[in-house]
N, C-alpha and C positions, 0 to 999 in steps of 0.2 A: 082695487088694487086687488090682485088676484094673489093668494097665498098658498103656496104649495106645500106639500108634505115634508115635516121636518123644518119649517118655516116659521116666523113667527114677523108682526108688525110692532117696532119699536117707534118712539115719538123722540128726534134726536133735533133740540134746539127748533121745535114748531114745523120739523119736517117728518115726514113719516117714511122708515126706512124699512124694507125687508130684509131680515138676516136670519141665517141658520137659528134653530132652536137652542144650539149650546151655546150661544152668544150671552156673553153677560157682561160687557163693556165696551162702549164705543170711545174714539178718541181721534183727532184730526191732526197730523204730523204740521211742522214748519211750512211743509210743499202743498199743504192742503189737499192731502191726501187722508181719505176716512178709511179707517180701520175697525174691525172687531175682532173681541179677545174672548176667550174662554177665562182667562185667569186675569186678574188686575195688573194691567203695565206698568213700566216706569219709564220716565225719558230717558232716552239713549244719544248722548251728543257725539258720536263718535266718529258721524259720517258729514256729507255736505246737506243732507238734509235731517235736521235734526228730528227723531221719530220717536213714538212709544214701541216698547219692546217689552216681552215677557219670556221667562225664561221655560215655563212649565204649561203646557195646554196646546191649545190650537188659535190661531189666528188668521182673518182672511180680509184682503184689499176688498173694500164694498163701492168705492169709487171717489171721484175730486166732489169736493165738498168746501167751496170757500166760506171760512169761517168769519162771520162777521162778528161774534158776541164776545169780542177783547182777543186778548191774546191766545193763542193754540195751545199754550200748555194751560190752560184752563178748560180744555175741551173735553176732560176723559168725564162720563157719563158712567153711572152703574144701571143696565138695563135690564137686570136678573128679574125684577119682580114683575115685569111687562110680558104678557103672553099672548 
């Protein structure tokens, strides 16, 4: 796995994911889309695809991620200690 400058590899439920170095949180929304967040997000149920949202900081779409570890609302993981 090739990691570029400004990126890091994190373990997300047994899958290694390359994310920007500023990422501290990962979460999957109801539509099975994986997003990375700088600050801890909260659940926003105001649209058709309930998703995680944060008011301050960066976020980025990582990709499709079928979440098989139970309910998607339990998908939030702090990855700030992984480098």
